[in-house]
N, C-alpha and C positions, 0 to 999 in steps of 0.2 A: 882343635876346633876346625870344623869343615870350612873349606875355602869360601863357599857361598855365605856362610854365617859371618865370616870375618870381613869379606870384601864384596859381597853380592847380596842378593835378596831372594827370598822364596815367596812366590805369590801365585795368583790364579786369575784367569779371565773367566768371568761368569756371564753367561748370556741367558736371559730369562724372558719368556713370552708374557706380555702384559695381559693377554686374554685367557690363555689356558694354564699359565704358570709353569709350563715345561721349562726345565733349566738344564743347561750344559755347562760343564766346568772343565777348563784345561789348566793343568798345573805347570809351573815353570820355575826354573832356577836360573837367574841371570846374574852376571858379574857387574852389570851397570843398568842404570835406568835411563832411557832415552826420552827426551822431551823436545817438542817442536816449539818454535817461536810463534807467538800469536800475532795476528794482523794488527797493525797500528804503527805509530811513529817510533815508539820505543818498545823495549821488551823487558819484562820483569820475571826473574826466575820463579818467584813465589806464584805468580799468575800462571806460568807455564806448568808448574807442578799441580796447581789446582785443576787446570784443564785436563791434565793427564789422568787424574783420579776421579774426574766427574763422570757420572753415569751418562751414557750416550745412547740415544734412540737410533736404532739402525733403520735407515730408510728403505723403501721398496727399491729394488726387487728382493731384498732379503726377506726370507719367509721362515715361519716356524715349521720346518720340514717334518719333525717327529711328533708334533702336537696337533694344533688346530688348523694348520696349513695356510693361515692368513699371511699376508705380506705386510711389511712395515710395522710389525707389532712387537719386535724384540728390543730389549735394552741390554747394553753391554757395560760391565763394570770391571775395573782393574782393582784387585784386592791384594794387599800385602799381608802375608801371614807372619813372616819373620823379617824384621829389619836388620841390616848388617851393622857391624861396629864401624865400618868405613863405607860410606855411601858414595858411589861414583855416578855422577850425572853427565851424560853425553848430550850436548845441545846440538840439534840438527842445524848446522850452519852452512853446510855445503848443498847447493841446489843445482840440479842438472841444467846446463846451458842449453836453451831450446834451439840455438843455431849451430852449436858445435858439439856433436855427439861425443861422449866420453870426457867432456870438460865440465868441471863443476865450479860454480862461482859462489863466493862467500856471501851469505846474508849479511849485509853491512850494518844493520842497526846495532847500537850499543845495548849491552845486556846489563841490567841492574842485578848484581849478585849480592845477596844478603850475607853478612858475616855470620849470621845464625839462622838456621831454619827452625821456625816455631811450628806449632801445630797447624796443619792444613787438612782439609777434608780428605780422608783416606790415608793421611800421613801417620807417622808414629806418635806415641803419647809422650815422647821425650824430645829433647832438643838436639840438633846437630850443630856443630861449630865448624866453620870453614877452616880447612887446614892447607889446601893448595889448589891451584888451577893451572891448566895449560892454556896459553893464549896464542892468538895468531893475528898478525897485522899484515895487510895485503888483501888482494881481492880474489886470488885463486889458491887452491890447495897446494899446487905444485910450485908456487912462488910465494914470496912474502917472507915473514920471519916468525919463528916460534920461540916463545919464552915460557918460563915457569915461575909463578909467584907462589911462595910457600912460607909457612910460619915455622920458625926455628923451634925445635922441641927443647933446646937448651936455654934460649933467651926469651922466647915468645915473640920476638920481633919478626917483621916481615922481610923476606929475602927475595931477590930477583936472580934467577939463573938465566943467563943470557949468553948463549954459545959456550965458550970456555971459561967465562967468569961468573962468580957468584958474589953478590954484594948486597948490602942492606938496601932495601927499597926506599929510595930517597923521595919519591913522589907520593901521591895519594894512591893508596892500595886500591880503593874503589875504582879509580881511573884505570889502573892496570888491568882490572878484572873485566872491563867492559867488552873486551874481545875474547872472553873465555869461551872455550868449546868443550872442555873436559874439566869438571869441577869435583873436588873431593871434600867431603864433610866427614867428621868423626863424631861419634856419640859423645855428648857432653860429659857423661860419666867416665868415659875412657880418657878424655883430655884432662879432667880435673885431678 
């Protein structure tokens, strides 16, 4: 099995002119999907994914260089041709600090991470089940504490890897996931 099919995805970015119909396509193979947190008081992974796959109108000064030459007339879409068995989602949590060059500050809002990814616009026709996530507590990438929450393949129970110890997750798993920045889902058919 090719790596991208097991742990990545194959897709394309398609840009189409609304006036003349001229279309450009760039194909890519990626080992993860990167999503940005949307503005607001809280963040929801499903909404972030919806936004990533929504068709976007490119504003001026973008122009249809090979077609009608108009500005602000093209739309861009992210299209996935092959979904992987294991979907890795990177959440953009680290923002450049405007006062300290080279320092990145963590986007502090809690993230609602669903236990199952259902259908979303542009998404797969099957479901993904959450299998693990890497979390970070603290406000800077170079400080704070990293942990991993994962579902045991033997027992199905949630575990917490914290430095040198691995133990059953005694708290609310959803609470542990609120600081996730790298999230792994497995195709439901692979898990079952």
